[in-house]
C-alpha positions in Angstrom: -0.5 -11.1 1.4 -2.2 -8.9 -1.1 -1.4 -10.6 -4.4 -3.2 -11.5 -7.6 -2.4 -14.0 -10.3 -4.4 -14.3 -13.5 -4.0 -16.2 -16.7 -6.3 -15.4 -19.6 -6.1 -17.1 -23.0 -8.3 -16.2 -26.0 -8.0 -16.6 -29.7 -6.3 -13.2 -29.8 -4.0 -13.2 -26.7 -2.4 -15.4 -24.1 -1.5 -13.5 -20.9 0.0 -14.5 -17.6 0.2 -11.9 -14.9 1.2 -11.8 -11.2 1.0 -8.8 -9.0 2.0 -8.0 -5.4 0.5 -4.6 -4.3 2.8 -4.6 -1.3 6.0 -5.1 -3.3 9.1 -3.2 -4.0 8.4 -1.9 -7.5 10.0 -4.7 -9.4 8.7 -5.2 -13.0 9.4 -8.1 -15.4 7.3 -7.2 -18.4 7.2 -8.7 -21.9 4.2 -7.8 -24.0 5.8 -7.7 -27.4 5.3 -3.9 -27.5 8.5 -2.3 -26.3 7.0 1.1 -25.5 4.1 -0.5 -23.5 6.7 -2.6 -21.6 8.4 0.7 -20.6 5.0 2.2 -19.4 4.1 -0.9 -17.4 7.6 -1.1 -15.9 7.2 2.5 -14.8 3.7 1.7 -13.5 5.2 -1.0 -11.3 8.1 1.1 -10.0 6.0 4.2 -9.1 3.2 2.0 -7.7 5.7 0.1 -5.6 4.0 -3.1 -6.9 5.8 -6.2 -8.0 4.4 -7.0 -11.5 5.2 -9.8 -13.9 3.5 -9.9 -17.3 4.1 -12.3 -20.1 1.8 -11.7 -23.1 1.6 -13.1 -26.6 -0.9 -11.4 -28.8 -1.9 -11.0 -32.4 0.4 -8.1 -33.0 0.5 -9.0 -36.7 -3.1 -7.5 -36.7 -2.3 -4.5 -34.4 -1.7 -3.8 -30.7 -5.4 -3.4 -29.8 -6.2 -6.8 -28.4 -2.9 -7.1 -26.5 -3.2 -3.7 -24.8 -6.9 -4.2 -24.1 -6.5 -7.7 -22.7 -3.5 -6.7 -20.5 -5.8 -4.0 -19.0 -8.5 -6.6 -18.3 -6.0 -9.1 -16.7 -4.3 -6.4 -14.7 -7.7 -5.2 -13.4 -8.6 -8.7 -12.4 -5.4 -9.2 -10.6 -5.8 -5.9 -8.8 -9.3 -6.9 -7.8 -8.0 -10.2 -6.4 -5.2 -8.5 -4.5 -7.5 -5.8 -3.0 -10.1 -8.4 -1.9 -12.9 -6.8 0.1 -10.9 -3.7 0.6 -10.7 -3.9 4.4 -8.5 -1.2 5.8 -7.6 0.5 2.5 -7.4 4.3 2.2 -9.7 4.0 -0.9 -9.4 7.6 -2.3 -6.2 9.2 -3.5 -4.9 11.5 -6.2 -1.5 12.3 -7.7 0.0 14.8 -10.2 3.1 14.0 -12.1 5.0 16.5 -14.3 7.4 15.4 -17.0 9.1 18.4 -18.6 6.3 20.2 -20.6 3.7 17.4 -19.8 1.5 17.1 -16.7 -0.8 14.3 -15.7 -3.3 14.1 -12.9 -5.1 11.0 -11.6 -7.8 10.9 -8.9 -9.0 7.4 -7.9 -11.7 5.8 -5.9 -11.0 2.1 -5.3 -14.6 1.6 -4.3 -15.8 -1.3 -6.4 -17.3 0.7 -9.2 -15.4 0.8 -12.5 -15.5 4.1 -14.4 -13.0 6.2 -16.4 -13.0 9.9 -17.3 -9.9 10.6 -19.5 -9.3 14.2 -20.6 -6.5 15.1 -23.0 -5.2 13.7 -26.2 -2.1 12.5 -28.1 -0.9 13.4 -31.6 -2.2 11.2 -34.4 1.0 9.1 -34.4 0.5 8.3 -30.7 3.2 7.5 -28.1 5.7 4.9 -29.1 3.7 4.2 -32.2 0.6 3.2 -30.2 -2.6 4.9 -31.2 -3.5 7.4 -28.4 -7.0 6.0 -28.1 -5.5 2.7 -27.0 -3.8 4.3 -24.0 -7.2 5.5 -22.8 -8.7 2.1 -23.6 -6.1 0.4 -21.5 -7.1 2.5 -18.5 -10.8 1.9 -19.2 -10.3 -1.9 -19.4 -8.2 -1.9 -16.2 -10.6 0.3 -14.2 -13.8 -1.5 -15.2 -12.3 -4.9 -14.4 -10.7 -3.7 -11.1 -13.7 -1.7 -9.9 -11.8 1.6 -9.8 -13.3 5.0 -10.7 -10.5 7.1 -12.2 -10.3 10.6 -13.5 -7.2 11.1 -15.6 -6.2 14.5 -17.1 -3.2 14.9 -19.4 -1.7 17.9 -21.1 1.6 18.5 -23.0 3.3 18.5 -26.4 5.4 15.3 -26.3 3.4 12.0 -26.5 6.0 10.0 -24.7 6.1 12.5 -21.8 2.2 12.7 -21.7 1.8 9.0 -21.6 4.5 8.3 -19.1 3.2 11.0 -16.8 -0.3 9.4 -17.0 1.0 5.9 -16.1 3.1 7.3 -13.2 0.3 9.5 -11.8 -2.2 6.6 -11.9 0.4 4.3 -10.2 1.2 6.8 -7.5 -2.5 7.4 -6.8 -3.2 3.7 -6.8 -0.4 3.1 -4.4 -1.9 5.6 -2.0 -5.5 4.4 -2.4 -4.7 0.8 -1.6 -2.4 1.6 1.3 -3.7 0.4 4.6 -5.0 3.3 6.7 -4.1 2.5 10.4 -7.4 4.1 11.5 -9.4 1.7 9.2 -7.7 -1.6 9.9 -10.4 -4.3 9.6 -13.0 -1.9 8.4 -14.4 -1.5 4.9 -14.1 2.2 3.9 -17.7 2.6 2.9 -20.9 3.7 4.6 -22.6 0.7 2.9 -20.2 -1.7 4.7 -19.0 -3.2 1.4 -17.2 -1.9 -1.6 
């Protein structure tokens, strides 16, 4: 059973998250940020992962701490679910178009967290979320999970750009953590460890 469950409480946020990377795509998300709930629900569906998130954050300040900390907690849960990575495909990529927008994500689930994010949002940002927070979410997730990700986005509509990015990342992740029948029991690395 490839699952992760993490609870993290700080002075700024209190987050409980459970994840099953071999799920059906069910999402029960409540972050206090409706647009972010929509993105994370889409992430669960397209990643075919069962994801439950309950987050209370200092939204009276702004959305930064909540979005950043959800990235950290989701990354920790992914790391827990993937474990030592035995049998996973490890590398995958996906491209998702949404009308005029296009997002591409290429991932290495190899234990080293790194993010290259190319593209931008309008100053207003998607769903009222500053665009730099979307990139920061993926940075927090990747560094905590040990995933190297290259995400490229383009388009004119912030909603479409952001949603395409979440879907592309989720679909690439789903493929990267899939069990490769030729690798069962083996760690996909010449080092012998991820």
